[in-house]
C-alpha positions as CSV (number, residue, x, y, z in Angstrom):
1,M,22.8,-10.9,-15.4
2,L,19.9,-12.1,-17.6
3,K,18.7,-10.0,-20.5
4,Y,15.7,-12.0,-21.7
5,I,12.8,-13.5,-19.8
6,D,13.1,-16.8,-21.8
7,E,16.5,-17.3,-20.3
8,L,14.9,-17.9,-16.9
9,T,14.5,-21.5,-16.0
10,K,11.7,-23.4,-14.3
11,E,14.0,-24.0,-11.3
12,A,14.5,-20.2,-11.0
13,L,10.7,-19.4,-11.3
14,K,8.8,-22.3,-9.8
15,G,6.8,-21.0,-6.9
16,K,8.2,-17.5,-7.1
17,R,6.0,-14.4,-7.2
18,V,6.8,-12.5,-10.4
19,L,5.7,-8.8,-10.7
20,L,5.0,-8.3,-14.4
21,R,4.6,-4.7,-15.6
22,L,2.6,-4.9,-18.9
23,D,1.6,-2.3,-21.4
24,L,-2.1,-3.1,-21.7
25,N,-3.1,0.3,-22.8
26,V,-5.1,-1.1,-25.7
27,P,-7.4,1.0,-28.0
28,Y,-11.1,0.6,-27.2
29,D,-14.4,2.3,-27.8
30,E,-18.0,1.9,-26.5
31,N,-18.1,-1.6,-27.9
32,G,-14.9,-2.8,-26.3
33,I,-11.3,-3.5,-27.3
34,T,-10.6,-2.6,-30.9
35,D,-7.1,-3.9,-31.3
36,T,-5.8,-7.0,-29.3
37,Y,-2.1,-6.9,-30.5
38,R,-0.7,-5.9,-27.1
39,L,-2.9,-8.5,-25.3
40,E,-1.8,-11.2,-27.7
41,R,1.8,-10.4,-26.9
42,A,1.1,-10.4,-23.2
43,I,-0.5,-13.8,-23.4
44,V,2.7,-15.3,-24.7
45,T,4.7,-13.8,-21.8
46,V,2.1,-14.9,-19.2
47,D,1.9,-18.4,-20.7
48,F,5.7,-18.7,-20.4
49,L,5.6,-17.8,-16.7
50,R,2.7,-20.2,-16.1
51,E,4.7,-23.0,-17.8
52,M,7.5,-22.2,-15.4
53,E,5.0,-22.5,-12.5
54,A,5.6,-18.9,-11.4
55,K,3.0,-16.9,-9.5
56,T,2.4,-14.0,-11.9
57,I,1.2,-10.6,-10.6
58,I,0.4,-8.2,-13.4
59,I,0.3,-4.4,-12.9
60,A,-1.1,-2.4,-15.8
61,H,-3.4,0.6,-16.6
62,L,-5.8,1.6,-19.3
63,E,-6.2,5.2,-20.2
64,N,-9.2,6.7,-21.8
65,N,-9.0,9.3,-24.6
66,S,-9.0,12.1,-22.0
67,G,-5.9,10.7,-20.3
68,G,-7.8,9.4,-17.2
69,N,-7.6,5.8,-16.0
70,D,-10.4,3.5,-16.9
71,S,-11.3,0.0,-15.6
72,L,-9.2,-2.9,-16.7
73,L,-12.2,-5.1,-16.6
74,S,-12.5,-5.3,-20.4
75,V,-8.8,-6.5,-20.5
76,W,-9.5,-8.9,-17.6
77,N,-12.5,-10.4,-19.5
78,Y,-10.4,-10.8,-22.7
79,L,-7.4,-12.5,-20.9
80,N,-9.7,-14.7,-18.9
81,G,-10.5,-16.4,-22.2
82,Y,-6.9,-17.7,-22.3
83,F,-6.1,-18.4,-18.6
84,K,-7.8,-18.0,-15.2
85,L,-7.0,-14.5,-14.0
86,D,-7.9,-12.9,-10.7
87,F,-8.5,-9.1,-10.5
88,C,-7.8,-6.7,-7.6
89,P,-8.6,-3.0,-8.0
90,T,-6.5,-1.9,-5.0
91,Y,-2.9,-2.3,-3.8
92,F,-2.4,-1.8,-0.2
93,S,-5.6,-3.1,1.2
94,P,-5.9,-6.3,3.3
95,E,-7.7,-7.9,0.3
96,A,-4.7,-7.1,-2.0
97,I,-2.1,-8.4,0.4
98,E,-4.1,-11.6,1.0
99,K,-4.4,-12.2,-2.8
100,V,-0.7,-11.8,-3.3
101,L,0.2,-14.1,-0.4
102,K,-2.3,-16.8,-1.5
103,I,-1.6,-16.9,-5.2
104,E,-0.9,-20.4,-6.3
105,D,1.8,-21.7,-8.7
106,K,0.7,-20.9,-12.3
107,G,-1.8,-18.4,-10.8
108,V,-2.2,-14.9,-12.4
109,L,-3.4,-11.8,-10.6
110,L,-4.1,-8.5,-12.3
111,F,-3.8,-5.2,-10.4
112,F,-4.4,-1.6,-11.5
113,F,-1.1,0.1,-12.2
114,L,0.2,2.4,-9.6
115,R,-0.5,5.6,-11.6
116,V,-4.0,5.5,-10.4
117,N,-2.7,6.3,-7.0
118,A,-1.6,10.0,-6.5
119,G,1.5,8.7,-4.7
120,G,2.5,6.9,-7.9
121,K,2.5,10.1,-9.9
122,E,4.5,12.3,-7.5
123,Y,7.0,11.5,-4.8
124,D,5.2,10.4,-1.7
125,E,7.3,8.9,1.1
126,E,4.4,6.9,2.7
127,F,3.4,5.5,-0.7
128,A,7.1,4.6,-1.5
129,N,7.4,2.7,1.9
130,K,4.2,0.8,1.2
131,L,5.4,-0.1,-2.3
132,S,8.8,-1.2,-1.0
133,Y,7.0,-3.6,1.4
134,F,4.8,-4.9,-1.5
135,A,7.9,-5.4,-3.7
136,Y,9.7,-7.2,-0.8
137,M,7.0,-9.9,-1.0
138,L,7.9,-10.6,-4.6
139,S,10.7,-12.6,-6.0
140,V,11.2,-11.4,-9.6
141,F,10.3,-8.2,-11.5
142,V,9.8,-8.3,-15.2
143,I,9.0,-5.5,-17.6
144,G,7.5,-6.1,-21.0
145,N,5.2,-8.2,-23.0
146,M,7.2,-8.9,-26.2
147,L,8.3,-12.5,-26.1
148,P,8.7,-13.7,-29.7
């Protein structure tokens, strides 16, 4: 069993859909992102997956000071300065499924994290069934954004 993402080979990742759960909950204010450390670490991980020609699907969230979810558009704008990044605000819509199925090698797609869906906070059998179908379309699941 692999312990580190950088132990994965190009042969293992090329053309595979990789679900990457990143902690992109960066501090921000009315002027935008105030600390990019987590984003910089995420870029290293995504760049590695792109070099391996994986199809990277990122799930993340951004919480505001009141604990509610905010748009990831500021993060999307920042990361787009480093690599082309598609964005989809929904999971189980026909648009979302189409984007997952059509992602190209070295492509990167950013989704809102599941916590924005009530079924992702509490047990919901219908939500769990949809999520399992979504996960079935993927090849690899990676947690973290801390490659050295």
